[in-house]
All heavy atoms as a GROMACS GRO file, in nm:
protein
  597
    1MET      N    1   0.086  -0.116   0.000
    1MET     CA    2  -0.002   0.002  -0.001
    1MET      C    3   0.090   0.122  -0.002
    1MET      O    4   0.176   0.138   0.088
    1MET     CB    5  -0.091  -0.004   0.124
    1MET     CG    6  -0.201   0.095   0.121
    1MET     SD    7  -0.305   0.090   0.271
    1MET     CE    8  -0.393  -0.057   0.248
    2ALA      N    9   0.068   0.209  -0.092
    2ALA     CA   10   0.146   0.334  -0.099
    2ALA      C   11   0.110   0.425   0.017
    2ALA      O   12   0.002   0.416   0.078
    2ALA     CB   13   0.119   0.407  -0.235
    3SER      N   14   0.201   0.521   0.052
    3SER     CA   15   0.179   0.603   0.170
    3SER      C   16   0.051   0.688   0.158
    3SER      O   17  -0.019   0.706   0.254
    3SER     CB   18   0.300   0.691   0.191
    3SER     OG   19   0.321   0.776   0.084
    4ASP      N   20   0.020   0.736   0.038
    4ASP     CA   21  -0.103   0.816   0.019
    4ASP      C   22  -0.224   0.730   0.035
    4ASP      O   23  -0.330   0.772   0.081
    4ASP     CB   24  -0.105   0.897  -0.107
    4ASP     CG   25  -0.093   0.804  -0.234
    4ASP    OD1   26  -0.034   0.697  -0.222
    4ASP    OD2   27  -0.145   0.844  -0.339
    5GLU      N   28  -0.220   0.604  -0.004
    5GLU     CA   29  -0.328   0.511   0.011
    5GLU      C   30  -0.352   0.484   0.162
    5GLU      O   31  -0.468   0.470   0.205
    5GLU     CB   32  -0.303   0.378  -0.058
    5GLU     CG   33  -0.308   0.384  -0.206
    5GLU     CD   34  -0.278   0.253  -0.274
    5GLU    OE1   35  -0.278   0.148  -0.204
    5GLU    OE2   36  -0.251   0.251  -0.393
    6LEU      N   37  -0.246   0.471   0.237
    6LEU     CA   38  -0.257   0.445   0.381
    6LEU      C   39  -0.329   0.560   0.451
    6LEU      O   40  -0.414   0.537   0.539
    6LEU     CB   41  -0.119   0.424   0.444
    6LEU     CG   42  -0.114   0.390   0.587
    6LEU    CD1   43  -0.194   0.261   0.614
    6LEU    CD2   44   0.025   0.374   0.637
    7LEU      N   45  -0.304   0.686   0.407
    7LEU     CA   46  -0.367   0.802   0.469
    7LEU      C   47  -0.515   0.807   0.438
    7LEU      O   48  -0.594   0.862   0.516
    7LEU     CB   49  -0.300   0.929   0.422
    7LEU     CG   50  -0.155   0.950   0.468
    7LEU    CD1   51  -0.096   1.075   0.404
    7LEU    CD2   52  -0.153   0.961   0.623
    8GLN      N   53  -0.558   0.748   0.329
    8GLN     CA   54  -0.697   0.749   0.288
    8GLN      C   55  -0.771   0.618   0.322
    8GLN      O   56  -0.893   0.609   0.301
    8GLN     CB   57  -0.710   0.774   0.137
    8GLN     CG   58  -0.656   0.909   0.104
    8GLN     CD   59  -0.658   0.928  -0.050
    8GLN    OE1   60  -0.711   0.848  -0.125
    8GLN    NE2   61  -0.600   1.041  -0.096
    9TYR      N   62  -0.700   0.522   0.383
    9TYR     CA   63  -0.764   0.395   0.417
    9TYR      C   64  -0.865   0.413   0.528
    9TYR      O   65  -0.842   0.482   0.624
    9TYR     CB   66  -0.654   0.294   0.462
    9TYR     CG   67  -0.712   0.162   0.496
    9TYR    CD1   68  -0.751   0.070   0.403
    9TYR    CD2   69  -0.726   0.128   0.628
    9TYR    CE1   70  -0.805  -0.051   0.436
    9TYR    CE2   71  -0.777   0.004   0.666
    9TYR     CZ   72  -0.815  -0.085   0.566
    9TYR     OH   73  -0.868  -0.208   0.599
   10LYS      N   74  -0.980   0.350   0.511
   10LYS     CA   75  -1.083   0.350   0.615
   10LYS      C   76  -1.102   0.208   0.667
   10LYS      O   77  -1.121   0.118   0.588
   10LYS     CB   78  -1.214   0.405   0.558
   10LYS     CG   79  -1.208   0.554   0.529
   10LYS     CD   80  -1.345   0.609   0.494
   10LYS     CE   81  -1.331   0.756   0.467
   10LYS     NZ   82  -1.455   0.819   0.442
   11LEU      N   83  -1.099   0.195   0.794
   11LEU     CA   84  -1.117   0.066   0.856
   11LEU      C   85  -1.265   0.025   0.844
   11LEU      O   86  -1.353   0.105   0.871
   11LEU     CB   87  -1.083   0.076   1.009
   11LEU     CG   88  -1.069  -0.051   1.086
   11LEU    CD1   89  -0.954  -0.138   1.031
   11LEU    CD2   90  -1.043  -0.015   1.228
   12PRO      N   91  -1.288  -0.100   0.795
   12PRO     CA   92  -1.429  -0.143   0.786
   12PRO      C   93  -1.502  -0.134   0.920
   12PRO      O   94  -1.438  -0.155   1.026
   12PRO     CB   95  -1.414  -0.288   0.742
   12PRO     CG   96  -1.277  -0.299   0.678
   12PRO     CD   97  -1.193  -0.201   0.755
   13ARG      N   98  -1.627  -0.104   0.921
   13ARG     CA   99  -1.705  -0.082   1.040
   13ARG      C  100  -1.699  -0.199   1.137
   13ARG      O  101  -1.695  -0.182   1.258
   13ARG     CB  102  -1.852  -0.055   0.998
   13ARG     CG  103  -1.939  -0.037   1.119
   13ARG     CD  104  -2.080  -0.001   1.080
   13ARG     NE  105  -2.121   0.096   1.181
   13ARG     CZ  106  -2.203   0.193   1.158
   13ARG    NH1  107  -2.260   0.207   1.045
   13ARG    NH2  108  -2.241   0.274   1.254
   14ASP      N  109  -1.697  -0.323   1.089
   14ASP     CA  110  -1.692  -0.443   1.173
   14ASP      C  111  -1.562  -0.450   1.256
   14ASP      O  112  -1.556  -0.522   1.356
   14ASP     CB  113  -1.709  -0.569   1.093
   14ASP     CG  114  -1.848  -0.586   1.040
   14ASP    OD1  115  -1.940  -0.519   1.092
   14ASP    OD2  116  -1.867  -0.672   0.950
   15TYR      N  117  -1.458  -0.378   1.218
   15TYR     CA  118  -1.329  -0.389   1.286
   15TYR      C  119  -1.296  -0.262   1.369
   15TYR      O  120  -1.187  -0.256   1.422
   15TYR     CB  121  -1.217  -0.419   1.187
   15TYR     CG  122  -1.239  -0.545   1.112
   15TYR    CD1  123  -1.280  -0.547   0.981
   15TYR    CD2  124  -1.224  -0.667   1.176
   15TYR    CE1  125  -1.304  -0.666   0.912
   15TYR    CE2  126  -1.247  -0.786   1.110
   15TYR     CZ  127  -1.285  -0.786   0.979
   15TYR     OH  128  -1.308  -0.903   0.913
   16LYS      N  129  -1.385  -0.169   1.375
   16LYS     CA  130  -1.358  -0.051   1.451
   16LYS      C  131  -1.358  -0.082   1.603
   16LYS      O  132  -1.432  -0.170   1.648
   16LYS     CB  133  -1.462   0.062   1.421
   16LYS     CG  134  -1.443   0.118   1.285
   16LYS     CD  135  -1.538   0.234   1.263
   16LYS     CE  136  -1.507   0.292   1.123
   16LYS     NZ  137  -1.589   0.408   1.094
   17PRO      N  138  -1.282  -0.005   1.679
   17PRO     CA  139  -1.278  -0.026   1.827
   17PRO      C  140  -1.422  -0.010   1.882
   17PRO      O  141  -1.504   0.071   1.833
   17PRO     CB  142  -1.187   0.086   1.874
   17PRO     CG  143  -1.104   0.120   1.762
   17PRO     CD  144  -1.188   0.096   1.636
   18GLY      N  145  -1.451  -0.087   1.983
   18GLY     CA  146  -1.584  -0.083   2.042
   18GLY      C  147  -1.682  -0.185   1.986
   18GLY      O  148  -1.786  -0.206   2.038
   19THR      N  149  -1.643  -0.252   1.879
   19THR     CA  150  -1.728  -0.358   1.820
   19THR      C  151  -1.668  -0.492   1.845
   19THR      O  152  -1.670  -0.580   1.758
   19THR     CB  153  -1.746  -0.332   1.667
   19THR    OG1  154  -1.622  -0.337   1.605
   19THR    CG2  155  -1.817  -0.200   1.640
   20ASP      N  156  -1.620  -0.514   1.963
   20ASP     CA  157  -1.554  -0.637   2.002
   20ASP      C  158  -1.656  -0.745   2.037
   20ASP      O  159  -1.667  -0.787   2.154
   20ASP     CB  160  -1.455  -0.615   2.115
   20ASP     CG  161  -1.512  -0.534   2.227
   20ASP    OD1  162  -1.623  -0.479   2.212
   20ASP    OD2  163  -1.451  -0.524   2.336
   21ARG      N  164  -1.730  -0.786   1.938
   21ARG     CA  165  -1.841  -0.879   1.962
   21ARG      C  166  -1.799  -1.008   2.019
   21ARG      O  167  -1.865  -1.063   2.106
   21ARG     CB  168  -1.918  -0.899   1.827
   21ARG     CG  169  -1.999  -0.783   1.789
   21ARG     CD  170  -2.071  -0.812   1.663
   21ARG     NE  171  -1.987  -0.759   1.555
   21ARG     CZ  172  -1.991  -0.792   1.429
   21ARG    NH1  173  -2.082  -0.882   1.391
   21ARG    NH2  174  -1.911  -0.746   1.338
   22ILE      N  175  -1.690  -1.065   1.971
   22ILE     CA  176  -1.640  -1.196   2.017
   22ILE      C  177  -1.605  -1.187   2.167
   22ILE      O  178  -1.650  -1.275   2.247
   22ILE     CB  179  -1.517  -1.243   1.939
   22ILE    CG1  180  -1.555  -1.270   1.792
   22ILE    CG2  181  -1.458  -1.368   1.999
   22ILE    CD1  182  -1.654  -1.380   1.772
   23SER      N  183  -1.535  -1.091   2.209
   23SER     CA  184  -1.498  -1.080   2.355
   23SER      C  185  -1.622  -1.062   2.438
   23SER      O  186  -1.629  -1.113   2.551
   23SER     CB  187  -1.396  -0.967   2.379
   23SER     OG  188  -1.451  -0.847   2.341
   24LYS      N  189  -1.723  -0.986   2.389
   24LYS     CA  190  -1.846  -0.970   2.470
   24LYS      C  191  -1.921  -1.097   2.478
   24LYS      O  192  -1.984  -1.127   2.581
   24LYS     CB  193  -1.933  -0.862   2.404
   24LYS     CG  194  -1.870  -0.724   2.428
   24LYS     CD  195  -1.955  -0.613   2.367
   24LYS     CE  196  -1.887  -0.479   2.393
   24LYS     NZ  197  -1.960  -0.369   2.334
   25ILE      N  198  -1.919  -1.181   2.371
   25ILE     CA  199  -1.985  -1.314   2.382
   25ILE      C  200  -1.911  -1.398   2.481
   25ILE      O  201  -1.974  -1.470   2.562
   25ILE     CB  202  -1.988  -1.380   2.240
   25ILE    CG1  203  -2.086  -1.304   2.150
   25ILE    CG2  204  -2.025  -1.524   2.251
   25ILE    CD1  205  -2.076  -1.342   2.002
   26VAL      N  206  -1.778  -1.399   2.481
   26VAL     CA  207  -1.701  -1.480   2.570
   26VAL      C  208  -1.726  -1.442   2.715
   26VAL      O  209  -1.748  -1.530   2.798
   26VAL     CB  210  -1.548  -1.472   2.537
   26VAL    CG1  211  -1.462  -1.535   2.644
   26VAL    CG2  212  -1.518  -1.533   2.403
   27VAL      N  213  -1.729  -1.315   2.747
   27VAL     CA  214  -1.741  -1.276   2.889
   27VAL      C  215  -1.884  -1.292   2.940
   27VAL      O  216  -1.906  -1.290   3.063
   27VAL     CB  217  -1.693  -1.129   2.919
   27VAL    CG1  218  -1.545  -1.119   2.893
   27VAL    CG2  219  -1.771  -1.030   2.837
   28LYS      N  220  -1.982  -1.320   2.849
   28LYS     CA  221  -2.117  -1.349   2.891
   28LYS      C  222  -2.144  -1.500   2.908
   28LYS      O  223  -2.246  -1.540   2.954
   28LYS     CB  224  -2.220  -1.288   2.795
   28LYS     CG  225  -2.222  -1.137   2.807
   28LYS     CD  226  -2.326  -1.078   2.715
   28LYS     CE  227  -2.332  -0.929   2.729
   28LYS     NZ  228  -2.431  -0.868   2.640
   29ASN      N  229  -2.045  -1.580   2.868
   29ASN     CA  230  -2.056  -1.726   2.880
   29ASN      C  231  -2.044  -1.764   3.031
   29ASN      O  232  -1.957  -1.714   3.099
   29ASN     CB  233  -1.947  -1.790   2.799
   29ASN     CG  234  -1.950  -1.939   2.813
   29ASN    OD1  235  -1.900  -1.994   2.909
   29ASN    ND2  236  -1.995  -2.006   2.708
   30GLN      N  237  -2.135  -1.852   3.076
   30GLN     CA  238  -2.135  -1.885   3.217
   30GLN      C  239  -2.004  -1.943   3.264
   30GLN      O  240  -1.962  -1.920   3.378
   30GLN     CB  241  -2.252  -1.984   3.251
   30GLN     CG  242  -2.275  -1.998   3.399
   30GLN     CD  243  -2.307  -1.871   3.474
   30GLN    OE1  244  -2.389  -1.792   3.428
   30GLN    NE2  245  -2.244  -1.846   3.587
   31PHE      N  246  -1.934  -2.024   3.186
   31PHE     CA  247  -1.807  -2.080   3.224
   31PHE      C  248  -1.706  -1.968   3.253
   31PHE      O  249  -1.635  -1.970   3.356
   31PHE     CB  250  -1.747  -2.171   3.114
   31PHE     CG  251  -1.612  -2.223   3.144
   31PHE    CD1  252  -1.596  -2.328   3.230
   31PHE    CD2  253  -1.499  -2.162   3.090
   31PHE    CE1  254  -1.470  -2.376   3.262
   31PHE    CE2  255  -1.375  -2.209   3.118
   31PHE     CZ  256  -1.358  -2.315   3.205
   32THR      N  257  -1.705  -1.868   3.168
   32THR     CA  258  -1.614  -1.752   3.188
   32THR      C  259  -1.653  -1.672   3.314
   32THR      O  260  -1.566  -1.632   3.386
   32THR     CB  261  -1.617  -1.659   3.065
   32THR    OG1  262  -1.588  -1.738   2.950
   32THR    CG2  263  -1.512  -1.550   3.073
   33ILE      N  264  -1.780  -1.652   3.329
   33ILE     CA  265  -1.832  -1.580   3.449
   33ILE      C  266  -1.785  -1.655   3.571
   33ILE      O  267  -1.731  -1.590   3.667
   33ILE     CB  268  -1.984  -1.566   3.446
   33ILE    CG1  269  -2.030  -1.478   3.332
   33ILE    CG2  270  -2.035  -1.510   3.583
   33ILE    CD1  271  -2.179  -1.479   3.306
   34ASP      N  272  -1.805  -1.782   3.580
   34ASP     CA  273  -1.762  -1.865   3.696
   34ASP      C  274  -1.612  -1.858   3.717
   34ASP      O  275  -1.565  -1.846   3.826
   34ASP     CB  276  -1.808  -2.010   3.681
   34ASP     CG  277  -1.962  -2.025   3.694
   34ASP    OD1  278  -2.023  -1.932   3.753
   34ASP    OD2  279  -2.009  -2.125   3.644
   35LEU      N  280  -1.533  -1.863   3.609
   35LEU     CA  281  -1.390  -1.860   3.619
   35LEU      C  282  -1.346  -1.725   3.678
   35LEU      O  283  -1.262  -1.721   3.770
   35LEU     CB  284  -1.331  -1.873   3.479
   35LEU     CG  285  -1.181  -1.878   3.467
   35LEU    CD1  286  -1.127  -2.008   3.533
   35LEU    CD2  287  -1.136  -1.873   3.322
   36ILE      N  288  -1.403  -1.617   3.635
   36ILE     CA  289  -1.364  -1.485   3.684
   36ILE      C  290  -1.410  -1.463   3.830
   36ILE      O  291  -1.333  -1.423   3.914
   36ILE     CB  292  -1.421  -1.375   3.594
   36ILE    CG1  293  -1.354  -1.380   3.455
   36ILE    CG2  294  -1.405  -1.233   3.656
   36ILE    CD1  295  -1.424  -1.296   3.351
   37THR      N  296  -1.536  -1.489   3.859
   37THR     CA  297  -1.588  -1.464   3.991
   37THR      C  298  -1.538  -1.553   4.101
   37THR      O  299  -1.512  -1.512   4.210
   37THR     CB  300  -1.743  -1.463   3.991
   37THR    OG1  301  -1.791  -1.590   3.946
   37THR    CG2  302  -1.798  -1.353   3.904
   38THR      N  303  -1.518  -1.683   4.065
   38THR     CA  304  -1.454  -1.772   4.165
   38THR      C  305  -1.312  -1.736   4.193
   38THR      O  306  -1.269  -1.747   4.306
   38THR     CB  307  -1.469  -1.919   4.124
   38THR    OG1  308  -1.406  -1.940   3.998
   38THR    CG2  309  -1.614  -1.967   4.114
   39SER      N  310  -1.240  -1.692   4.093
   39SER     CA  311  -1.100  -1.653   4.112
   39SER      C  312  -1.088  -1.524   4.192
   39SER      O  313  -1.003  -1.515   4.281
   39SER     CB  314  -1.032  -1.632   3.974
   39SER     OG  315  -1.030  -1.752   3.904
   40LEU      N  316  -1.169  -1.422   4.159
   40LEU     CA  317  -1.154  -1.292   4.225
   40LEU      C  318  -1.231  -1.280   4.353
   40LEU      O  319  -1.185  -1.211   4.445
   40LEU     CB  320  -1.201  -1.181   4.126
   40LEU     CG  321  -1.124  -1.167   3.997
   40LEU    CD1  322  -1.189  -1.059   3.907
   40LEU    CD2  323  -0.979  -1.132   4.028
   41LEU      N  324  -1.342  -1.346   4.362
   41LEU     CA  325  -1.432  -1.322   4.480
   41LEU      C  326  -1.442  -1.444   4.570
   41LEU      O  327  -1.511  -1.438   4.674
   41LEU     CB  328  -1.576  -1.278   4.433
   41LEU     CG  329  -1.576  -1.150   4.352
   41LEU    CD1  330  -1.718  -1.128   4.299
   41LEU    CD2  331  -1.528  -1.034   4.432
   42SER      N  332  -1.383  -1.556   4.530
   42SER     CA  333  -1.389  -1.681   4.606
   42SER      C  334  -1.533  -1.725   4.641
   42SER      O  335  -1.569  -1.758   4.754
   42SER     CB  336  -1.308  -1.667   4.738
   42SER     OG  337  -1.174  -1.639   4.708
   43VAL      N  338  -1.618  -1.716   4.542
   43VAL     CA  339  -1.761  -1.762   4.553
   43VAL      C  340  -1.773  -1.893   4.475
   43VAL      O  341  -1.695  -1.926   4.390
   43VAL     CB  342  -1.860  -1.655   4.504
   43VAL    CG1  343  -1.853  -1.532   4.586
   43VAL    CG2  344  -1.834  -1.622   4.358
   44SER      N  345  -1.882  -1.964   4.506
   44SER     CA  346  -1.907  -2.090   4.432
   44SER      C  347  -1.952  -2.061   4.293
   44SER      O  348  -2.003  -1.957   4.261
   44SER     CB  349  -2.007  -2.178   4.510
   44SER     OG  350  -2.125  -2.107   4.521
   45THR      N  351  -1.934  -2.163   4.203
   45THR     CA  352  -1.981  -2.145   4.063
   45THR      C  353  -2.132  -2.126   4.059
   45THR      O  354  -2.208  -2.177   4.144
   45THR     CB  355  -1.940  -2.269   3.981
   45THR    OG1  356  -2.001  -2.383   4.037
   45THR    CG2  357  -1.789  -2.286   3.972
   46GLY      N  358  -2.173  -2.045   3.967
   46GLY     CA  359  -2.317  -2.019   3.945
   46GLY      C  360  -2.369  -1.908   4.038
   46GLY      O  361  -2.488  -1.876   4.029
   47THR      N  362  -2.281  -1.844   4.117
   47THR     CA  363  -2.327  -1.739   4.203
   47THR      C  364  -2.363  -1.611   4.125
   47THR      O  365  -2.456  -1.541   4.164
   47THR     CB  366  -2.219  -1.707   4.306
   47THR    OG1  367  -2.189  -1.825   4.382
   47THR    CG2  368  -2.260  -1.598   4.402
   48TYR      N  369  -2.292  -1.584   4.022
   48TYR     CA  370  -2.312  -1.462   3.942
   48TYR      C  371  -2.364  -1.497   3.798
   48TYR      O  372  -2.336  -1.607   3.750
   48TYR     CB  373  -2.183  -1.384   3.924
   48TYR     CG  374  -2.148  -1.301   4.049
   48TYR    CD1  375  -2.080  -1.355   4.159
   48TYR    CD2  376  -2.184  -1.169   4.053
   48TYR    CE1  377  -2.047  -1.279   4.266
   48TYR    CE2  378  -2.152  -1.087   4.160
   48TYR     CZ  379  -2.083  -1.145   4.267
   48TYR     OH  380  -2.055  -1.067   4.376
   49ALA      N  381  -2.431  -1.402   3.742
   49ALA     CA  382  -2.479  -1.416   3.601
   49ALA      C  383  -2.457  -1.279   3.535
   49ALA      O  384  -2.443  -1.176   3.604
   49ALA     CB  385  -2.625  -1.449   3.596
   50ALA      N  386  -2.452  -1.276   3.402
   50ALA     CA  387  -2.435  -1.153   3.329
   50ALA      C  388  -2.565  -1.070   3.343
   50ALA      O  389  -2.671  -1.121   3.320
   50ALA     CB  390  -2.401  -1.179   3.187
   51GLY      N  391  -2.551  -0.943   3.374
   51GLY     CA  392  -2.664  -0.854   3.382
   51GLY      C  393  -2.670  -0.765   3.259
   51GLY      O  394  -2.584  -0.766   3.173
   52ASP      N  395  -2.776  -0.686   3.250
   52ASP     CA  396  -2.795  -0.592   3.144
   52ASP      C  397  -2.692  -0.482   3.161
   52ASP      O  398  -2.683  -0.416   3.264
   52ASP     CB  399  -2.938  -0.536   3.146
   52ASP     CG  400  -2.968  -0.449   3.027
   52ASP    OD1  401  -2.892  -0.452   2.930
   52ASP    OD2  402  -3.072  -0.382   3.028
   53ASN      N  403  -2.612  -0.455   3.056
   53ASN     CA  404  -2.506  -0.357   3.064
   53ASN      C  405  -2.546  -0.218   3.020
   53ASN      O  406  -2.466  -0.125   3.020
   53ASN     CB  407  -2.383  -0.406   2.988
   53ASN     CG  408  -2.409  -0.417   2.839
   53ASN    OD1  409  -2.522  -0.434   2.798
   53ASN    ND2  410  -2.308  -0.409   2.762
   54ALA      N  411  -2.673  -0.198   2.986
   54ALA     CA  412  -2.723  -0.067   2.948
   54ALA      C  413  -2.805  -0.008   3.061
   54ALA      O  414  -2.886  -0.079   3.123
   54ALA     CB  415  -2.811  -0.077   2.821
   55PHE      N  416  -2.789   0.118   3.089
   55PHE     CA  417  -2.856   0.183   3.199
   55PHE      C  418  -2.958   0.281   3.150
   55PHE      O  419  -2.957   0.322   3.038
   55PHE     CB  420  -2.752   0.252   3.292
   55PHE     CG  421  -2.649   0.157   3.346
   55PHE    CD1  422  -2.524   0.153   3.290
   55PHE    CD2  423  -2.680   0.071   3.449
   55PHE    CE1  424  -2.427   0.063   3.341
   55PHE    CE2  425  -2.587  -0.017   3.500
   55PHE     CZ  426  -2.463  -0.024   3.443
   56ILE      N  427  -3.047   0.323   3.241
   56ILE     CA  428  -3.158   0.412   3.204
   56ILE      C  429  -3.111   0.547   3.148
   56ILE      O  430  -3.172   0.598   3.054
   56ILE     CB  431  -3.246   0.437   3.330
   56ILE    CG1  432  -3.313   0.307   3.375
   56ILE    CG2  433  -3.354   0.546   3.304
   56ILE    CD1  434  -3.385   0.319   3.511
   57ASP      N  435  -2.998   0.595   3.195
   57ASP     CA  436  -2.953   0.723   3.150
   57ASP      C  437  -2.882   0.712   3.013
   57ASP      O  438  -2.826   0.813   2.963
   57ASP     CB  439  -2.858   0.788   3.251
   57ASP     CG  440  -2.728   0.712   3.271
   57ASP    OD1  441  -2.708   0.601   3.210
   57ASP    OD2  442  -2.647   0.757   3.353
   58GLY      N  443  -2.878   0.595   2.948
   58GLY     CA  444  -2.820   0.578   2.818
   58GLY      C  445  -2.672   0.537   2.824
   58GLY      O  446  -2.614   0.504   2.718
   59SER      N  447  -2.613   0.532   2.940
   59SER     CA  448  -2.475   0.487   2.952
   59SER      C  449  -2.467   0.339   2.950
   59SER      O  450  -2.569   0.265   2.971
   59SER     CB  451  -2.409   0.546   3.073
   59SER     OG  452  -2.474   0.498   3.190
   60GLU      N  453  -2.351   0.282   2.922
   60GLU     CA  454  -2.328   0.140   2.922
   60GLU      C  455  -2.196   0.105   2.987
   60GLU      O  456  -2.109   0.186   2.990
   60GLU     CB  457  -2.324   0.087   2.777
   60GLU     CG  458  -2.455   0.097   2.704
   60GLU     CD  459  -2.443   0.033   2.561
   60GLU    OE1  460  -2.337  -0.018   2.525
   60GLU    OE2  461  -2.543   0.043   2.490
   61CYS      N  462  -2.187  -0.018   3.036
   61CYS     CA  463  -2.056  -0.069   3.078
   61CYS      C  464  -2.026  -0.188   2.990
   61CYS      O  465  -2.111  -0.239   2.919
   61CYS     CB  466  -2.066  -0.107   3.228
   61CYS     SG  467  -2.181  -0.237   3.266
   62ASP      N  468  -1.899  -0.233   2.989
   62ASP     CA  469  -1.860  -0.343   2.906
   62ASP      C  470  -1.930  -0.474   2.949
   62ASP      O  471  -1.982  -0.542   2.862
   62ASP     CB  472  -1.707  -0.363   2.910
   62ASP     CG  473  -1.636  -0.249   2.840
   62ASP    OD1  474  -1.690  -0.194   2.744
   62ASP    OD2  475  -1.525  -0.217   2.882
   63ILE      N  476  -1.932  -0.504   3.077
   63ILE     CA  477  -1.994  -0.624   3.125
   63ILE      C  478  -2.034  -0.598   3.267
   63ILE      O  479  -1.967  -0.524   3.339
   63ILE     CB  480  -1.903  -0.746   3.112
   63ILE    CG1  481  -1.977  -0.877   3.146
   63ILE    CG2  482  -1.779  -0.734   3.196
   63ILE    CD1  483  -2.080  -0.914   3.046
   64LEU      N  484  -2.143  -0.658   3.311
   64LEU     CA  485  -2.192  -0.646   3.449
   64LEU      C  486  -2.230  -0.782   3.497
   64LEU      O  487  -2.314  -0.848   3.438
   64LEU     CB  488  -2.313  -0.548   3.453
   64LEU     CG  489  -2.371  -0.530   3.591
   64LEU    CD1  490  -2.274  -0.462   3.688
   64LEU    CD2  491  -2.499  -0.443   3.580
   65TYR      N  492  -2.170  -0.826   3.606
   65TYR     CA  493  -2.202  -0.954   3.670
   65TYR      C  494  -2.283  -0.924   3.795
   65TYR      O  495  -2.239  -0.844   3.881
   65TYR     CB  496  -2.079  -1.034   3.704
   65TYR     CG  497  -1.996  -1.078   3.584
   65TYR    CD1  498  -1.857  -1.094   3.595
   65TYR    CD2  499  -2.059  -1.106   3.460
   65TYR    CE1  500  -1.782  -1.135   3.488
   65TYR    CE2  501  -1.980  -1.146   3.355
   65TYR     CZ  502  -1.844  -1.158   3.366
   65TYR     OH  503  -1.766  -1.197   3.260
   66LEU      N  504  -2.399  -0.984   3.811
   66LEU     CA  505  -2.483  -0.965   3.929
   66LEU      C  506  -2.510  -1.095   3.999
   66LEU      O  507  -2.518  -1.198   3.930
   66LEU     CB  508  -2.619  -0.908   3.882
   66LEU     CG  509  -2.616  -0.770   3.816
   66LEU    CD1  510  -2.746  -0.738   3.756
   66LEU    CD2  511  -2.569  -0.666   3.915
   67PRO      N  512  -2.521  -1.095   4.130
   67PRO     CA  513  -2.555  -1.216   4.206
   67PRO      C  514  -2.686  -1.270   4.157
   67PRO      O  515  -2.778  -1.194   4.128
   67PRO     CB  516  -2.559  -1.170   4.348
   67PRO     CG  517  -2.487  -1.042   4.356
   67PRO     CD  518  -2.501  -0.979   4.223
   68ARG      N  519  -2.699  -1.399   4.143
   68ARG     CA  520  -2.826  -1.460   4.094
   68ARG      C  521  -2.938  -1.460   4.193
   68ARG      O  522  -3.054  -1.459   4.155
   68ARG     CB  523  -2.798  -1.606   4.058
   68ARG     CG  524  -2.717  -1.631   3.936
   68ARG     CD  525  -2.712  -1.776   3.907
   68ARG     NE  526  -2.633  -1.800   3.785
   68ARG     CZ  527  -2.686  -1.817   3.667
   68ARG    NH1  528  -2.816  -1.810   3.650
   68ARG    NH2  529  -2.607  -1.842   3.563
   69SER      N  530  -2.911  -1.453   4.322
   69SER     CA  531  -3.013  -1.459   4.421
   69SER      C  532  -3.021  -1.332   4.508
   69SER      O  533  -2.918  -1.273   4.538
   69SER     CB  534  -2.985  -1.579   4.514
   69SER     OG  535  -3.075  -1.578   4.624
   70ALA      N  536  -3.142  -1.294   4.543
   70ALA     CA  537  -3.154  -1.178   4.634
   70ALA      C  538  -3.094  -1.209   4.770
   70ALA      O  539  -3.064  -1.117   4.845
   70ALA     CB  540  -3.306  -1.142   4.647
   71ASP      N  541  -3.084  -1.335   4.804
   71ASP     CA  542  -3.021  -1.372   4.934
   71ASP      C  543  -2.875  -1.336   4.937
   71ASP      O  544  -2.813  -1.332   5.042
   71ASP     CB  545  -3.035  -1.523   4.956
   71ASP     CG  546  -3.181  -1.564   4.966
   71ASP    OD1  547  -3.265  -1.482   5.005
   71ASP    OD2  548  -3.212  -1.683   4.943
   72LEU      N  549  -2.821  -1.312   4.818
   72LEU     CA  550  -2.677  -1.279   4.805
   72LEU      C  551  -2.655  -1.132   4.788
   72LEU      O  552  -2.557  -1.088   4.734
   72LEU     CB  553  -2.615  -1.356   4.689
   72LEU     CG  554  -2.637  -1.509   4.697
   72LEU    CD1  555  -2.588  -1.572   4.566
   72LEU    CD2  556  -2.559  -1.572   4.812
   73ALA      N  557  -2.746  -1.049   4.831
   73ALA     CA  558  -2.745  -0.905   4.814
   73ALA      C  559  -2.625  -0.841   4.870
   73ALA      O  560  -2.583  -0.728   4.829
   73ALA     CB  561  -2.868  -0.839   4.868
   74ASN      N  562  -2.558  -0.905   4.967
   74ASN     CA  563  -2.435  -0.844   5.028
   74ASN      C  564  -2.315  -0.859   4.935
   74ASN      O  565  -2.212  -0.800   4.960
   74ASN     CB  566  -2.404  -0.905   5.165
   74ASN     CG  567  -2.385  -1.055   5.160
   74ASN    OD1  568  -2.425  -1.124   5.062
   74ASN    ND2  569  -2.315  -1.107   5.257
   75LEU      N  570  -2.327  -0.937   4.827
   75LEU     CA  571  -2.220  -0.951   4.730
   75LEU      C  572  -2.220  -0.831   4.637
   75LEU      O  573  -2.327  -0.783   4.602
   75LEU     CB  574  -2.229  -1.081   4.648
   75LEU     CG  575  -2.213  -1.212   4.725
   75LEU    CD1  576  -2.246  -1.329   4.635
   75LEU    CD2  577  -2.072  -1.222   4.776
   76PRO      N  578  -2.102  -0.785   4.599
   76PRO     CA  579  -2.098  -0.667   4.511
   76PRO      C  580  -2.126  -0.705   4.365
   76PRO      O  581  -2.098  -0.820   4.323
   76PRO     CB  582  -1.953  -0.619   4.525
   76PRO     CG  583  -1.878  -0.747   4.550
   76PRO     CD  584  -1.968  -0.830   4.636
   77PRO      N  585  -2.180  -0.612   4.284
   77PRO     CA  586  -2.182  -0.635   4.142
   77PRO      C  587  -2.039  -0.636   4.094
   77PRO      O  588  -1.956  -0.564   4.150
   77PRO     CB  589  -2.258  -0.518   4.084
   77PRO     CG  590  -2.287  -0.422   4.195
   77PRO     CD  591  -2.242  -0.484   4.324
   78SER      N  592  -2.005  -0.712   3.991
   78SER     CA  593  -1.870  -0.718   3.947
   78SER      C  594  -1.857  -0.671   3.806
   78SER      O  595  -1.940  -0.685   3.729
   78SER     CB  596  -1.819  -0.862   3.954
   78SER     OG  597  -1.821  -0.912   4.080
   0.00000   0.00000   0.00000
């Protein structure tokens, strides 16, 4: 690619930052959730599940893990 072509190159929409679909699918997988939460929080498997990452005010987070049971309310969101 010539230098002037490089300056005019546009990255396809599917590859732009923030469209990391594969990583978002992986971190919502229950095996991955259990791996992360058991390692960091020393809780049993199945304690956390992926929550909705979009908020009422329009903001979003990358991933949100919430305790599955209201009995576990003393556990933090991760």
